[in-house]
N, C-alpha and C positions, 0 to 999 in steps of 0.2 A: 360618563364624561363630565369633568368638572366644568361648572358654569363659568364662562369667560368673565373676567373682571377688567373693566376699562376705567382708568383714571385720567382725566384731563386736567392739566395744570395750566392756568392762564390768567390773563388780565387784559383789559382793553386799553392799557397804556404801558409804556416801557419803563425800565428802571426801578421796578418794584421787587426784583429778586426772585422771579418765578422759576428760573432755571436752578437757582440755589435750592429752592424747595424740592424741585424734581430730583436733584442729586441726593438730598437727604432721604427721599422716598426710596430711591433705588438702593441706597446703602442699608436702609431699614429692612426692606424686604429680603435683600441678600443675606443679611445677618440672621434673619428669621427663617432662612431656608425656603423662601417662597420664590419659585421660578418666575422671572420677570423679563419682559422685553420692552424696549423704549423706542419711541419715534421722536426725532428732533425736527421740528417744523421750521427751524431757522435756515431754510434752504437758500442758497446751495452750500454755504460754508458749515453751518451747524455750530452749536455751542455745547450742548449736552454731550454730544459724541466725543468731544475732546477729553472728557473725564471718564466716560463709560463706553469706550469704542467697541468692545466685544458684544455688547447687548443692545446697541443703539444704531438705528438707521436714520439717515436724513431723508425727509420727504417734503414735498410741497402739498400741503393739505388742501390747497385750492384746486388741484387738478383731480380729475376723475381717476386717472391711472394710479395715482398715489393713494387716493382714498381706498381703492381696491386693495392696494398693497397692505394697508393697515387693517381694514375691516373684513376682508375675505380670508384672513389668516387667523381669526380669533379662535377658531376651533382646533388650533394646532397643538393643543395640550399645554400651552403656557398658562400659568395661573393668573398673572397680572400683566396688563399692557398699560404702560405709562406714556401719555402723549404730552409732550412739552409744547404748548401752543405758542406760536410766534406772537410777539407783542402786538396788540391791536387786533388780534384775530379770534379772541375768545367768542364774542357774539356771532361773528360770521361762521366760525367752526361749529358752534351749537346749531346754527340754522342749517348748515349742511347735514349734520347728524339727523336733524328732523326730516330733511328732504329725502334722505336715503332710507328712512324707516328705522334708523337705529334707536331713536328715542321711544318709538312704539315698542320695539323689542325689549327695551329696558323696563317700560311700564308693564309689560306682560310677564316679566320675570325671566325672560330668556337670557338676559345679560345683567350683570351687576355693574352699575354705572355710578361713578362719583366725580365730582368737580371740586378741585381746589382753586378757589377764586382768590387770587392774591390782590389785596387791597392797597391802594395808595393813600396818601394823607389828605387828599382834597375831597370836596363835596362831589366832584365828578365821579369818584369811585363809588359813592353811595348811589349815584344815578346808574352806574354799571350794575349794582345789585338789583335794582328794579328791572332793568332790561334782561339780565341773565335769569332772574327768577322765573320768567315765563317759560323757560325750557326745562325746569327742574322737577316736574312731575315724574315720579318714579325713580328719581336720582337721589343720591346722597350729596348734600351741598355743604361744603366746608368754606367758611369765610376766614381767610388767613390774614392776620395782622403780622406783617413781616418787618422786624426791626433790624434786619441784617444791614441795611443801608442807613442806619441811624434815623429812621423815619420817626417823627414825633406825633403824627396824626393831629397836628395842631389846629386844623381847620374844622375838626369834628366837634359839634355840640352833642353831648350825650343823648339828649332827648331826640335830636334830629336823627342820630344814628339808630337809636332804638326804634324810631318810627319806620325806618327802612328794614331793619333786621327782623322785626316782628311780623312783617308781611309774609315772610317765607316760612312755611310750615316745615318743621324738623331741620332747619338750618343749624349748623354747629360752628361755634367760633374756635379758632386755633390761634396760638401766639408763637411766633418764631422769634426767640430772643436775639439780641445783638451779639455778634462775635467780634472779639478783639481784631482791630483793623489789620495789624501786622500778621496775625495768624491767618486771617482770610486771604491776604495778599500772597502769602507763601504757599497756601494750598493752590491758589490760582497759578502761580509760577510753576509749581510742581506738576500741575495738570493731572492729578490723581484723585480718586474718590476720597472723601473725608476719612473713611475707615482705614484706607491705606496710609494716609498721612499720619494718623494716630498710631498705627502699627509700625511706623518708620519703614515703609515699603515704597518702592518706586513704581513706575508704570508697568513694569513686567514682573511685579511681585518680588523684585530683587531688593536687597538691603539698601536703605537710603541713609542720609545723614541729616534728617530734619531736626530742627531745634527741639530739645526736651521741653522747654518752656512753652513754645508755640503749640507743640503737640498736646500739652496739658490743657491749654486754652480750648483747642478744638475738641478734645475729649469731653471736657466739662460742658461745652456748648451743645455738642451732639447728644449727650445724655439728656439734657433738658429738652431738646427737640423730640427725641424718641419717647420721652416721658409723656409729651403731648400726644404722640401717636398711640402710645399704650392706653392713654386715658380714653381715647375715642374707639379703642378696640379695633385698630386698623387692620390687623392681621385676620380678624374675623371675616373680612370681605373675601379673603381667599381660602377660608376654612382652615386656617392655621392658628397656632398658639404662639404668643410672643415669648421669645427667649432672650430679648435684649437686656443687657445689663451695663449701665453706665458707659454707653458708647463704645464698648469693647467688641472686637471681632473675634 
């Protein structure tokens, strides 16, 4: 049986674009033929589910019943489980994983566990790194600078950032570039995966009429994002090989 892979995407503050990163991960794995399931913890309404309804369930990760729904199904044969953690819940979520023995299972090699920690521009985000790092033994830890919201990271002094970053053994930095604002807005309005927008498809895989120009912006941006994922050999987590080419499906 394939070893379960669990990826938690989160931050301890809102507005840093964590769900956008989750969407790119689902598109990336789908394009690389990696079977994936997602949990949207923005209960009860959900955000990720709007873009990937067929593979996403909305859960409340603070309840035992929904924790069971997530973690008692890890051996169902799905290669990757992506958990989009609600804003402000990253540290509490990791504490819950510790309490149920999940982190011990990751340390012992029973589960492959990765965290995509989406950073904000303030020093407070660096404090989040220090708090989150205490849970990262046995996990793959990715620190993500997400420029999708035009974040400038203006409050970061490089030496201060490095003092936080280098505390964490084997942490890896990722950069998500900025996407043209109008292109991003139109994908939001269409409520489709990025790859569907690029392919000029609607929610039901039917033909759409998306702008050629905006599709081009999304294609170029997505290719750059996936280049970062290829750089860190992300598909290796699931025992697959990357087949992504320039954001095309």
